[in-house]
Backbone as JSON Lines, residues from 0, in Angstrom:
{"i":0,"aa":"M","n":[68.24,21.67,-58.19],"ca":[67.52,20.76,-57.31],"c":[67.69,21.23,-55.87]}
{"i":1,"aa":"L","n":[66.58,21.35,-55.15],"ca":[66.62,21.81,-53.76],"c":[66.13,20.68,-52.85]}
{"i":2,"aa":"I","n":[67.02,20.2,-52.0],"ca":[66.7,19.14,-51.04],"c":[66.85,19.7,-49.64]}
{"i":3,"aa":"V","n":[65.81,19.52,-48.83],"ca":[65.8,20.09,-47.48],"c":[65.63,18.99,-46.44]}
{"i":4,"aa":"F","n":[66.33,19.12,-45.34],"ca":[66.15,18.23,-44.19],"c":[65.37,18.98,-43.11]}
{"i":5,"aa":"E","n":[64.36,18.3,-42.57],"ca":[63.54,18.89,-41.52],"c":[63.41,17.92,-40.34]}
{"i":6,"aa":"G","n":[62.97,18.46,-39.22],"ca":[62.75,17.63,-38.04],"c":[63.09,18.4,-36.78]}
{"i":7,"aa":"I","n":[62.62,17.93,-35.66],"ca":[62.96,18.57,-34.4],"c":[64.44,18.35,-34.1]}
{"i":8,"aa":"D","n":[65.0,19.14,-33.21],"ca":[66.4,18.96,-32.85],"c":[66.61,17.56,-32.26]}
{"i":9,"aa":"G","n":[67.78,17.0,-32.53],"ca":[68.08,15.68,-32.0],"c":[67.82,14.55,-32.98]}
{"i":10,"aa":"T","n":[67.3,14.87,-34.15],"ca":[66.98,13.82,-35.13],"c":[68.16,13.45,-36.01]}
{"i":11,"aa":"G","n":[69.22,14.27,-36.01],"ca":[70.38,13.99,-36.83],"c":[70.36,14.66,-38.19]}
{"i":12,"aa":"K","n":[69.45,15.61,-38.4],"ca":[69.29,16.2,-39.72],"c":[70.53,16.95,-40.2]}
{"i":13,"aa":"T","n":[71.2,17.66,-39.28],"ca":[72.39,18.42,-39.68],"c":[73.5,17.49,-40.15]}
{"i":14,"aa":"T","n":[73.7,16.4,-39.43],"ca":[74.7,15.4,-39.8],"c":[74.37,14.77,-41.15]}
{"i":15,"aa":"L","n":[73.1,14.43,-41.34],"ca":[72.68,13.78,-42.58],"c":[72.73,14.74,-43.77]}
{"i":16,"aa":"A","n":[72.4,16.01,-43.55],"ca":[72.47,17.0,-44.63],"c":[73.9,17.13,-45.12]}
{"i":17,"aa":"K","n":[74.85,17.18,-44.2],"ca":[76.25,17.27,-44.58],"c":[76.69,16.02,-45.33]}
{"i":18,"aa":"R","n":[76.23,14.87,-44.87],"ca":[76.61,13.61,-45.51],"c":[76.06,13.54,-46.93]}
{"i":19,"aa":"L","n":[74.82,14.01,-47.11],"ca":[74.25,14.0,-48.46],"c":[75.0,14.95,-49.37]}
{"i":20,"aa":"A","n":[75.32,16.13,-48.88],"ca":[76.06,17.1,-49.69],"c":[77.39,16.52,-50.14]}
{"i":21,"aa":"E","n":[78.09,15.85,-49.23],"ca":[79.37,15.24,-49.57],"c":[79.2,14.13,-50.61]}
{"i":22,"aa":"S","n":[78.14,13.35,-50.45],"ca":[77.88,12.25,-51.39],"c":[77.57,12.78,-52.78]}
{"i":23,"aa":"L","n":[76.76,13.82,-52.86],"ca":[76.43,14.41,-54.15],"c":[77.66,15.04,-54.79]}
{"i":24,"aa":"R","n":[78.45,15.71,-53.98],"ca":[79.65,16.37,-54.49],"c":[80.64,15.35,-55.05]}
{"i":25,"aa":"A","n":[80.65,14.16,-54.43],"ca":[81.56,13.11,-54.89],"c":[81.2,12.6,-56.28]}
{"i":26,"aa":"T","n":[79.96,12.84,-56.72],"ca":[79.55,12.42,-58.07],"c":[79.88,13.48,-59.11]}
{"i":27,"aa":"G","n":[80.48,14.6,-58.67],"ca":[80.87,15.66,-59.59],"c":[79.89,16.81,-59.67]}
{"i":28,"aa":"L","n":[78.85,16.79,-58.87],"ca":[77.86,17.86,-58.9],"c":[78.35,19.11,-58.17]}
{"i":29,"aa":"D","n":[77.86,20.25,-58.61],"ca":[78.06,21.52,-57.91],"c":[77.03,21.54,-56.77]}
{"i":30,"aa":"V","n":[77.48,21.53,-55.54],"ca":[76.57,21.44,-54.38],"c":[76.78,22.61,-53.45]}
{"i":31,"aa":"V","n":[75.68,23.23,-53.05],"ca":[75.71,24.32,-52.07],"c":[75.05,23.83,-50.79]}
{"i":32,"aa":"E","n":[75.76,23.91,-49.69],"ca":[75.19,23.57,-48.39],"c":[74.78,24.86,-47.68]}
{"i":33,"aa":"T","n":[73.58,24.87,-47.13],"ca":[73.13,26.06,-46.43],"c":[72.11,25.68,-45.38]}
{"i":34,"aa":"R","n":[71.63,26.67,-44.63],"ca":[70.69,26.38,-43.55],"c":[69.88,27.63,-43.22]}
{"i":35,"aa":"E","n":[68.79,27.43,-42.51],"ca":[68.01,28.53,-41.96],"c":[67.77,28.25,-40.47]}
{"i":36,"aa":"P","n":[67.78,29.32,-39.64],"ca":[68.05,30.7,-39.99],"c":[69.43,30.86,-40.62]}
{"i":37,"aa":"W","n":[69.52,31.88,-41.49],"ca":[70.75,32.18,-42.22],"c":[71.58,33.18,-41.42]}
{"i":38,"aa":"T","n":[72.52,33.86,-42.08],"ca":[73.45,34.74,-41.37],"c":[73.13,36.22,-41.55]}
{"i":39,"aa":"S","n":[71.94,36.55,-42.03],"ca":[71.57,37.96,-42.12],"c":[71.43,38.52,-40.7]}
{"i":40,"aa":"R","n":[71.29,39.82,-40.59],"ca":[71.11,40.4,-39.24],"c":[69.83,39.89,-38.61]}
{"i":41,"aa":"H","n":[68.82,39.59,-39.44],"ca":[67.57,39.05,-38.93],"c":[67.8,37.63,-38.4]}
{"i":42,"aa":"G","n":[68.6,36.86,-39.15],"ca":[68.91,35.51,-38.72],"c":[69.71,35.48,-37.43]}
{"i":43,"aa":"K","n":[70.63,36.42,-37.31],"ca":[71.44,36.48,-36.08],"c":[70.57,36.84,-34.88]}
{"i":44,"aa":"E","n":[69.63,37.74,-35.09],"ca":[68.71,38.09,-34.0],"c":[67.84,36.9,-33.63]}
{"i":45,"aa":"L","n":[67.4,36.17,-34.65],"ca":[66.62,34.94,-34.39],"c":[67.43,33.94,-33.58]}
{"i":46,"aa":"A","n":[68.68,33.74,-33.99],"ca":[69.53,32.79,-33.29],"c":[69.68,33.17,-31.82]}
{"i":47,"aa":"R","n":[69.8,34.47,-31.58],"ca":[69.91,34.94,-30.18],"c":[68.63,34.65,-29.41]}
{"i":48,"aa":"L","n":[67.49,34.93,-30.03],"ca":[66.21,34.72,-29.35],"c":[65.94,33.24,-29.11]}
{"i":49,"aa":"L","n":[66.24,32.42,-30.12],"ca":[65.92,30.99,-30.03],"c":[66.84,30.24,-29.07]}
{"i":50,"aa":"A","n":[68.0,30.83,-28.78],"ca":[68.95,30.17,-27.88],"c":[68.64,30.41,-26.41]}
{"i":51,"aa":"Q","n":[67.7,31.31,-26.13],"ca":[67.41,31.65,-24.74],"c":[66.67,30.51,-24.04]}
{"i":52,"aa":"K","n":[66.87,30.44,-22.74],"ca":[66.26,29.36,-21.96],"c":[64.74,29.54,-21.88]}
{"i":53,"aa":"E","n":[64.29,30.8,-21.81],"ca":[62.86,31.09,-21.78],"c":[62.5,31.97,-22.96]}
{"i":54,"aa":"R","n":[61.32,31.76,-23.52],"ca":[60.88,32.5,-24.7],"c":[60.54,33.94,-24.31]}
{"i":55,"aa":"T","n":[61.14,34.91,-25.01],"ca":[60.89,36.33,-24.72],"c":[60.25,37.05,-25.9]}
{"i":56,"aa":"S","n":[60.05,36.36,-27.01],"ca":[59.47,36.97,-28.21],"c":[58.13,36.31,-28.53]}
{"i":57,"aa":"T","n":[57.29,37.04,-29.26],"ca":[56.0,36.49,-29.66],"c":[56.17,35.7,-30.96]}
{"i":58,"aa":"R","n":[55.18,34.87,-31.28],"ca":[55.23,34.12,-32.53],"c":[55.28,35.04,-33.74]}
{"i":59,"aa":"E","n":[54.52,36.13,-33.69],"ca":[54.49,37.04,-34.82],"c":[55.84,37.75,-34.98]}
{"i":60,"aa":"Q","n":[56.48,38.13,-33.89],"ca":[57.81,38.73,-33.98],"c":[58.8,37.75,-34.6]}
{"i":61,"aa":"E","n":[58.73,36.51,-34.19],"ca":[59.61,35.49,-34.75],"c":[59.33,35.28,-36.23]}
{"i":62,"aa":"L","n":[58.05,35.27,-36.59],"ca":[57.68,35.09,-37.99],"c":[58.26,36.21,-38.86]}
{"i":63,"aa":"Q","n":[58.16,37.43,-38.39],"ca":[58.67,38.57,-39.15],"c":[60.18,38.41,-39.38]}
{"i":64,"aa":"L","n":[60.9,37.99,-38.34],"ca":[62.34,37.79,-38.47],"c":[62.66,36.63,-39.42]}
{"i":65,"aa":"F","n":[61.91,35.53,-39.3],"ca":[62.13,34.39,-40.18],"c":[61.93,34.79,-41.64]}
{"i":66,"aa":"H","n":[60.85,35.51,-41.92],"ca":[60.56,35.88,-43.31],"c":[61.6,36.85,-43.86]}
{"i":67,"aa":"A","n":[62.04,37.8,-43.03],"ca":[63.06,38.75,-43.49],"c":[64.38,38.03,-43.75]}
{"i":68,"aa":"D","n":[64.76,37.14,-42.85],"ca":[65.99,36.37,-43.03],"c":[65.89,35.48,-44.26]}
{"i":69,"aa":"R","n":[64.73,34.85,-44.44],"ca":[64.54,33.94,-45.58],"c":[64.61,34.7,-46.9]}
{"i":70,"aa":"A","n":[64.02,35.88,-46.94],"ca":[64.04,36.66,-48.18],"c":[65.47,36.94,-48.62]}
{"i":71,"aa":"E","n":[66.34,37.32,-47.68],"ca":[67.74,37.58,-48.02],"c":[68.47,36.29,-48.41]}
{"i":72,"aa":"H","n":[68.21,35.24,-47.65],"ca":[68.86,33.96,-47.91],"c":[68.52,33.44,-49.3]}
{"i":73,"aa":"V","n":[67.26,33.47,-49.64],"ca":[66.82,32.98,-50.96],"c":[67.41,33.83,-52.07]}
{"i":74,"aa":"A","n":[67.38,35.15,-51.9],"ca":[67.87,36.05,-52.95],"c":[69.38,35.95,-53.14]}
{"i":75,"aa":"Q","n":[70.11,35.75,-52.06],"ca":[71.57,35.79,-52.14],"c":[72.23,34.42,-52.3]}
{"i":76,"aa":"V","n":[71.53,33.36,-51.85],"ca":[72.16,32.04,-51.88],"c":[71.37,31.03,-52.72]}
{"i":77,"aa":"V","n":[70.11,30.82,-52.37],"ca":[69.37,29.7,-52.95],"c":[69.06,29.9,-54.43]}
{"i":78,"aa":"R","n":[68.42,31.0,-54.78],"ca":[68.05,31.18,-56.2],"c":[69.27,31.3,-57.11]}
{"i":79,"aa":"P","n":[70.33,32.03,-56.73],"ca":[71.51,32.06,-57.61],"c":[72.11,30.66,-57.82]}
{"i":80,"aa":"A","n":[72.13,29.84,-56.78],"ca":[72.68,28.48,-56.92],"c":[71.82,27.65,-57.85]}
{"i":81,"aa":"L","n":[70.51,27.71,-57.66],"ca":[69.61,26.94,-58.52],"c":[69.68,27.43,-59.96]}
{"i":82,"aa":"A","n":[69.83,28.73,-60.13],"ca":[69.87,29.31,-61.48],"c":[71.07,28.82,-62.27]}
{"i":83,"aa":"R","n":[72.19,28.55,-61.58],"ca":[73.38,28.08,-62.3],"c":[73.42,26.55,-62.41]}
{"i":84,"aa":"G","n":[72.36,25.9,-61.9],"ca":[72.28,24.46,-62.02],"c":[72.86,23.67,-60.87]}
{"i":85,"aa":"A","n":[73.18,24.35,-59.78],"ca":[73.73,23.67,-58.61],"c":[72.63,22.94,-57.84]}
{"i":86,"aa":"W","n":[73.03,21.97,-57.06],"ca":[72.14,21.3,-56.13],"c":[72.3,21.97,-54.78]}
{"i":87,"aa":"V","n":[71.18,22.3,-54.16],"ca":[71.21,22.94,-52.85],"c":[70.72,21.94,-51.81]}
{"i":88,"aa":"V","n":[71.54,21.72,-50.79],"ca":[71.17,20.87,-49.66],"c":[71.03,21.79,-48.45]}
{"i":89,"aa":"Q","n":[69.82,21.85,-47.92],"ca":[69.51,22.86,-46.91],"c":[69.0,22.23,-45.62]}
{"i":90,"aa":"D","n":[69.49,22.74,-44.51],"ca":[69.07,22.34,-43.18],"c":[67.98,23.31,-42.71]}
{"i":91,"aa":"R","n":[66.75,22.89,-42.79],"ca":[65.54,23.66,-42.43],"c":[65.17,24.69,-43.49]}
{"i":92,"aa":"T","n":[63.84,24.88,-43.64],"ca":[63.28,25.95,-44.45],"c":[61.95,26.35,-43.81]}
{"i":93,"aa":"F","n":[61.01,26.8,-44.63],"ca":[59.76,27.33,-44.06],"c":[58.9,26.26,-43.4]}
{"i":94,"aa":"W","n":[59.15,24.96,-43.7],"ca":[58.38,23.93,-42.99],"c":[58.65,24.04,-41.49]}
{"i":95,"aa":"S","n":[59.9,24.35,-41.13],"ca":[60.23,24.52,-39.71],"c":[59.5,25.71,-39.12]}
{"i":96,"aa":"T","n":[59.46,26.8,-39.87],"ca":[58.77,27.99,-39.39],"c":[57.31,27.67,-39.1]}
{"i":97,"aa":"A","n":[56.68,26.95,-40.01],"ca":[55.27,26.58,-39.81],"c":[55.12,25.65,-38.61]}
{"i":98,"aa":"A","n":[56.01,24.67,-38.5],"ca":[55.9,23.68,-37.43],"c":[56.13,24.29,-36.06]}
{"i":99,"aa":"Y","n":[57.08,25.21,-35.96],"ca":[57.43,25.78,-34.66],"c":[56.6,27.01,-34.3]}
{"i":100,"aa":"Q","n":[56.26,27.84,-35.29],"ca":[55.53,29.07,-34.98],"c":[54.04,28.96,-35.24]}
{"i":101,"aa":"G","n":[53.62,27.91,-35.91],"ca":[52.22,27.82,-36.31],"c":[51.39,26.89,-35.48]}
{"i":102,"aa":"R","n":[50.16,26.73,-35.91],"ca":[49.24,25.79,-35.29],"c":[48.29,25.31,-36.37]}
{"i":103,"aa":"P","n":[47.75,24.1,-36.23],"ca":[46.84,23.56,-37.26],"c":[45.64,24.47,-37.47]}
{"i":104,"aa":"R","n":[45.11,24.44,-38.7],"ca":[43.96,25.28,-39.01],"c":[42.78,24.99,-38.09]}
{"i":105,"aa":"A","n":[42.68,23.78,-37.59],"ca":[41.58,23.44,-36.69],"c":[41.62,24.28,-35.43]}
{"i":106,"aa":"D","n":[42.81,24.82,-35.1],"ca":[42.96,25.61,-33.89],"c":[43.1,27.09,-34.19]}
{"i":107,"aa":"A","n":[42.85,27.5,-35.43],"ca":[43.02,28.89,-35.8],"c":[41.99,29.28,-36.84]}
{"i":108,"aa":"T","n":[41.63,30.56,-36.87],"ca":[40.69,31.02,-37.88],"c":[41.4,31.08,-39.22]}
{"i":109,"aa":"D","n":[40.62,31.09,-40.3],"ca":[41.22,31.13,-41.63],"c":[42.09,32.37,-41.82]}
{"i":110,"aa":"E","n":[41.77,33.45,-41.09],"ca":[42.52,34.68,-41.24],"c":[43.78,34.71,-40.4]}
{"i":111,"aa":"S","n":[43.94,33.76,-39.49],"ca":[45.08,33.8,-38.58],"c":[46.39,33.61,-39.32]}
{"i":112,"aa":"P","n":[47.37,34.53,-39.1],"ca":[48.66,34.37,-39.74],"c":[49.47,33.24,-39.14]}
{"i":113,"aa":"L","n":[48.96,32.64,-38.05],"ca":[49.68,31.58,-37.39],"c":[49.2,30.19,-37.79]}
{"i":114,"aa":"A","n":[48.19,30.12,-38.66],"ca":[47.78,28.83,-39.18],"c":[48.92,28.25,-40.02]}
{"i":115,"aa":"L","n":[49.13,26.95,-39.93],"ca":[50.23,26.33,-40.67],"c":[50.19,26.68,-42.15]}
{"i":116,"aa":"E","n":[49.03,26.52,-42.74],"ca":[48.88,26.73,-44.18],"c":[49.16,28.19,-44.56]}
{"i":117,"aa":"A","n":[48.79,29.12,-43.68],"ca":[49.01,30.53,-43.97],"c":[50.51,30.86,-43.94]}
{"i":118,"aa":"I","n":[51.23,30.26,-43.0],"ca":[52.67,30.49,-42.93],"c":[53.35,29.94,-44.18]}
{"i":119,"aa":"V","n":[52.95,28.76,-44.6],"ca":[53.54,28.16,-45.81],"c":[53.23,29.02,-47.03]}
{"i":120,"aa":"A","n":[51.99,29.44,-47.16],"ca":[51.6,30.26,-48.32],"c":[52.39,31.57,-48.35]}
{"i":121,"aa":"R","n":[52.56,32.17,-47.21],"ca":[53.31,33.43,-47.13],"c":[54.78,33.19,-47.5]}
{"i":122,"aa":"S","n":[55.32,32.07,-47.07],"ca":[56.72,31.75,-47.36],"c":[56.93,31.49,-48.84]}
{"i":123,"aa":"L","n":[55.97,30.84,-49.49],"ca":[56.11,30.52,-50.9],"c":[56.08,31.75,-51.8]}
{"i":124,"aa":"E","n":[55.72,32.89,-51.24],"ca":[55.78,34.13,-52.01],"c":[57.22,34.58,-52.22]}
{"i":125,"aa":"I","n":[58.12,34.1,-51.36],"ca":[59.52,34.53,-51.46],"c":[60.5,33.37,-51.65]}
{"i":126,"aa":"A","n":[60.07,32.14,-51.35],"ca":[60.99,31.01,-51.38],"c":[60.47,29.9,-52.28]}
{"i":127,"aa":"P","n":[61.36,29.19,-52.97],"ca":[60.93,28.06,-53.79],"c":[60.55,26.87,-52.92]}
{"i":128,"aa":"K","n":[59.57,26.09,-53.39],"ca":[59.24,24.87,-52.66],"c":[60.31,23.83,-52.94]}
{"i":129,"aa":"P","n":[60.83,23.16,-51.92],"ca":[61.86,22.14,-52.16],"c":[61.37,21.04,-53.1]}
{"i":130,"aa":"D","n":[62.29,20.53,-53.92],"ca":[61.96,19.39,-54.77],"c":[61.75,18.15,-53.91]}
{"i":131,"aa":"L","n":[62.47,18.09,-52.79],"ca":[62.35,16.97,-51.87],"c":[62.64,17.46,-50.46]}
{"i":132,"aa":"T","n":[61.76,17.12,-49.53],"ca":[62.01,17.39,-48.12],"c":[62.06,16.07,-47.38]}
{"i":133,"aa":"L","n":[63.15,15.85,-46.67],"ca":[63.33,14.65,-45.87],"c":[63.02,15.0,-44.42]}
{"i":134,"aa":"L","n":[61.86,14.54,-43.95],"ca":[61.4,14.85,-42.6],"c":[61.8,13.72,-41.67]}
{"i":135,"aa":"L","n":[62.71,13.99,-40.77],"ca":[63.2,12.99,-39.83],"c":[62.31,13.01,-38.58]}
{"i":136,"aa":"L","n":[61.7,11.87,-38.31],"ca":[60.75,11.77,-37.21],"c":[61.38,11.03,-36.03]}
{"i":137,"aa":"L","n":[61.19,11.59,-34.85],"ca":[61.71,11.01,-33.61],"c":[60.81,11.45,-32.47]}
{"i":138,"aa":"A","n":[60.46,10.53,-31.59],"ca":[59.62,10.88,-30.44],"c":[60.3,12.01,-29.66]}
{"i":139,"aa":"P","n":[59.56,13.06,-29.31],"ca":[60.17,14.18,-28.58],"c":[60.93,13.76,-27.33]}
{"i":140,"aa":"E","n":[60.43,12.75,-26.63],"ca":[61.14,12.28,-25.44],"c":[62.54,11.78,-25.8]}
{"i":141,"aa":"Q","n":[62.64,11.05,-26.92],"ca":[63.94,10.56,-27.36],"c":[64.84,11.7,-27.83]}
{"i":142,"aa":"A","n":[64.23,12.67,-28.52],"ca":[65.0,13.82,-28.99],"c":[65.6,14.59,-27.82]}
{"i":143,"aa":"L","n":[64.82,14.8,-26.77],"ca":[65.33,15.52,-25.61],"c":[66.45,14.75,-24.92]}
{"i":144,"aa":"A","n":[66.34,13.44,-24.9],"ca":[67.4,12.62,-24.3],"c":[68.69,12.76,-25.1]}
{"i":145,"aa":"R","n":[68.59,12.8,-26.42],"ca":[69.77,12.97,-27.27],"c":[70.38,14.35,-27.05]}
{"i":146,"aa":"I","n":[69.51,15.37,-26.98],"ca":[69.99,16.73,-26.78],"c":[70.73,16.85,-25.46]}
{"i":147,"aa":"A","n":[70.19,16.23,-24.41],"ca":[70.8,16.29,-23.08],"c":[72.2,15.69,-23.07]}
{"i":148,"aa":"K","n":[72.42,14.69,-23.92],"ca":[73.74,14.06,-23.99],"c":[74.75,14.95,-24.7]}
{"i":149,"aa":"G","n":[74.25,15.83,-25.56],"ca":[75.15,16.65,-26.36],"c":[75.51,17.99,-25.76]}
{"i":150,"aa":"R","n":[74.66,18.53,-24.9],"ca":[74.96,19.82,-24.29],"c":[74.27,19.97,-22.95]}
{"i":151,"aa":"A","n":[74.75,20.94,-22.19],"ca":[74.31,21.07,-20.8],"c":[72.93,21.71,-20.66]}
{"i":152,"aa":"A","n":[72.59,22.65,-21.56],"ca":[71.33,23.39,-21.4],"c":[70.45,23.27,-22.63]}
{"i":153,"aa":"T","n":[69.15,23.38,-22.43],"ca":[68.19,23.37,-23.54],"c":[67.66,24.78,-23.77]}
{"i":154,"aa":"T","n":[67.06,25.0,-24.93],"ca":[66.5,26.31,-25.25],"c":[65.01,26.33,-24.92]}
{"i":155,"aa":"S","n":[64.39,27.49,-25.13],"ca":[62.96,27.63,-24.82],"c":[62.1,26.73,-25.7]}
{"i":156,"aa":"F","n":[62.62,26.32,-26.86],"ca":[61.84,25.47,-27.77],"c":[62.06,23.99,-27.49]}
{"i":157,"aa":"E","n":[63.04,23.68,-26.67],"ca":[63.38,22.28,-26.41],"c":[62.76,21.81,-25.1]}
{"i":158,"aa":"K","n":[61.45,21.91,-25.06],"ca":[60.68,21.44,-23.92],"c":[59.66,20.43,-24.44]}
{"i":159,"aa":"L","n":[59.33,19.46,-23.61],"ca":[58.5,18.36,-24.09],"c":[57.17,18.84,-24.66]}
{"i":160,"aa":"V","n":[56.49,19.73,-23.95],"ca":[55.17,20.17,-24.42],"c":[55.29,20.88,-25.77]}
{"i":161,"aa":"T","n":[56.37,21.64,-25.95],"ca":[56.58,22.34,-27.21],"c":[56.89,21.37,-28.34]}
{"i":162,"aa":"L","n":[57.8,20.44,-28.09],"ca":[58.2,19.5,-29.14],"c":[57.08,18.54,-29.52]}
{"i":163,"aa":"L","n":[56.21,18.23,-28.57],"ca":[55.05,17.39,-28.91],"c":[54.17,18.11,-29.93]}
{"i":164,"aa":"A","n":[53.96,19.42,-29.72],"ca":[53.14,20.2,-30.65],"c":[53.83,20.34,-32.0]}
{"i":165,"aa":"V","n":[55.14,20.56,-31.97],"ca":[55.9,20.72,-33.22],"c":[55.88,19.41,-34.01]}
{"i":166,"aa":"D","n":[56.08,18.3,-33.33],"ca":[56.03,16.99,-33.99],"c":[54.67,16.77,-34.65]}
{"i":167,"aa":"C","n":[53.61,17.14,-33.95],"ca":[52.26,17.02,-34.5],"c":[52.1,17.88,-35.75]}
{"i":168,"aa":"N","n":[52.64,19.1,-35.7],"ca":[52.55,20.0,-36.84],"c":[53.32,19.46,-38.05]}
{"i":169,"aa":"Y","n":[54.5,18.93,-37.8],"ca":[55.28,18.35,-38.9],"c":[54.5,17.22,-39.58]}
{"i":170,"aa":"R","n":[53.92,16.35,-38.78],"ca":[53.18,15.22,-39.34],"c":[51.96,15.71,-40.13]}
{"i":171,"aa":"H","n":[51.33,16.76,-39.65],"ca":[50.18,17.36,-40.35],"c":[50.63,17.88,-41.71]}
{"i":172,"aa":"L","n":[51.77,18.58,-41.74],"ca":[52.28,19.11,-43.01],"c":[52.63,17.99,-43.98]}
{"i":173,"aa":"A","n":[53.24,16.93,-43.47],"ca":[53.66,15.81,-44.33],"c":[52.46,15.11,-44.96]}
{"i":174,"aa":"R","n":[51.37,15.03,-44.24],"ca":[50.17,14.37,-44.79],"c":[49.61,15.12,-45.98]}
{"i":175,"aa":"G","n":[49.84,16.43,-46.02],"ca":[49.25,17.23,-47.09],"c":[50.2,17.62,-48.21]}
{"i":176,"aa":"E","n":[51.45,17.15,-48.15],"ca":[52.44,17.57,-49.14],"c":[53.25,16.38,-49.64]}
{"i":177,"aa":"R","n":[53.07,16.07,-50.92],"ca":[53.71,14.89,-51.51],"c":[55.23,14.99,-51.54]}
{"i":178,"aa":"S","n":[55.78,16.19,-51.59],"ca":[57.24,16.34,-51.69],"c":[57.95,16.1,-50.35]}
{"i":179,"aa":"I","n":[57.18,15.92,-49.28],"ca":[57.76,15.62,-47.97],"c":[57.75,14.11,-47.77]}
{"i":180,"aa":"V","n":[58.91,13.54,-47.5],"ca":[59.03,12.11,-47.22],"c":[59.46,11.94,-45.77]}
{"i":181,"aa":"S","n":[58.66,11.22,-45.0],"ca":[58.97,11.0,-43.59],"c":[59.88,9.8,-43.42]}
{"i":182,"aa":"I","n":[60.9,9.98,-42.58],"ca":[61.86,8.92,-42.3],"c":[62.01,8.77,-40.79]}
{"i":183,"aa":"E","n":[61.84,7.57,-40.29],"ca":[61.97,7.34,-38.85],"c":[63.44,7.44,-38.46]}
{"i":184,"aa":"A","n":[63.72,8.27,-37.46],"ca":[65.11,8.54,-37.06],"c":[65.5,7.88,-35.74]}
{"i":185,"aa":"D","n":[64.67,6.96,-35.25],"ca":[64.98,6.3,-33.97],"c":[65.83,5.06,-34.2]}
{"i":186,"aa":"R","n":[66.84,5.19,-35.06],"ca":[67.73,4.08,-35.42],"c":[69.16,4.6,-35.49]}
{"i":187,"aa":"P","n":[70.15,3.72,-35.55],"ca":[71.53,4.18,-35.75],"c":[71.62,5.06,-36.99]}
{"i":188,"aa":"I","n":[72.48,6.05,-36.94],"ca":[72.57,7.03,-38.01],"c":[72.87,6.4,-39.36]}
{"i":189,"aa":"D","n":[73.64,5.32,-39.39],"ca":[73.95,4.67,-40.67],"c":[72.7,4.05,-41.3]}
{"i":190,"aa":"E","n":[71.81,3.53,-40.48],"ca":[70.55,2.97,-41.0],"c":[69.67,4.07,-41.56]}
{"i":191,"aa":"V","n":[69.61,5.19,-40.86],"ca":[68.81,6.32,-41.35],"c":[69.41,6.82,-42.66]}
{"i":192,"aa":"W","n":[70.74,6.89,-42.73],"ca":[71.41,7.35,-43.95],"c":[71.07,6.45,-45.14]}
{"i":193,"aa":"Q","n":[71.01,5.17,-44.93],"ca":[70.67,4.25,-46.01],"c":[69.28,4.56,-46.57]}
{"i":194,"aa":"E","n":[68.35,4.91,-45.7],"ca":[67.01,5.26,-46.18],"c":[67.02,6.61,-46.87]}
{"i":195,"aa":"V","n":[67.82,7.53,-46.38],"ca":[67.97,8.83,-47.05],"c":[68.49,8.61,-48.47]}
{"i":196,"aa":"E","n":[69.53,7.8,-48.6],"ca":[70.09,7.5,-49.93],"c":[69.04,6.89,-50.84]}
{"i":197,"aa":"R","n":[68.33,5.89,-50.33],"ca":[67.31,5.2,-51.13],"c":[66.21,6.17,-51.57]}
{"i":198,"aa":"T","n":[65.77,7.01,-50.67],"ca":[64.72,7.98,-50.99],"c":[65.19,8.96,-52.05]}
{"i":199,"aa":"C","n":[66.41,9.44,-51.93],"ca":[66.94,10.38,-52.92],"c":[67.07,9.74,-54.3]}
{"i":200,"aa":"R","n":[67.52,8.48,-54.34],"ca":[67.62,7.8,-55.63],"c":[66.25,7.65,-56.27]}
{"i":201,"aa":"E","n":[65.24,7.32,-55.46],"ca":[63.9,7.11,-55.99],"c":[63.25,8.41,-56.43]}
{"i":202,"aa":"R","n":[63.48,9.48,-55.68],"ca":[62.79,10.74,-55.95],"c":[63.53,11.66,-56.93]}
{"i":203,"aa":"V","n":[64.87,11.73,-56.82],"ca":[65.61,12.68,-57.65],"c":[66.75,12.05,-58.45]}
{"i":204,"aa":"G","n":[66.89,10.72,-58.35],"ca":[67.88,10.02,-59.15],"c":[69.3,10.11,-58.65]}
{"i":205,"aa":"K","n":[69.52,10.63,-57.48],"ca":[70.86,10.78,-56.88],"c":[70.74,10.44,-55.39]}
{"i":206,"aa":"P","n":[71.89,10.15,-54.66],"ca":[73.24,10.16,-55.19],"c":[73.54,8.84,-55.9]}
């Protein structure tokens, strides 16, 4: 079973992913916690690029790195875990790549590699589709306020105009994919966790 948490930074997805993994593990399940970008050399280069205050790479360069990192991550971590029957709880997957690097088809030609649907299709050639994706939704203005409380500087992707577009892309993806469940994250973390628990019980029978 592959469960993924998605959302812009500041939504609490990393905290909730860890909490879900711990909850599942407490029931006796074999649970693997992981995230993307991963720790391949491509992932490390991505982490360096994404941490910069100003964007210095093109969308296509980022896409190439994301796909290369994902291919290694899936081959070395995700598929082996799923093959042995483990549950994988993952912080971000290709939905993030589409939301951050892509644009709606209405704004791109069918041939454009940056169309959301094209990025997803390309990703599915190497990665399994999650059984459940929990998309945490939060107004970008609120997300930026949370980020500002947690650290001194923001990255090139943590700007209002960028996050507004990313939020729009996430919502577009959720409308077209039944395995994505949207959860409002503008509440105390314990309230959001209760909905995460309820959604998991309804969709996958756990925790």
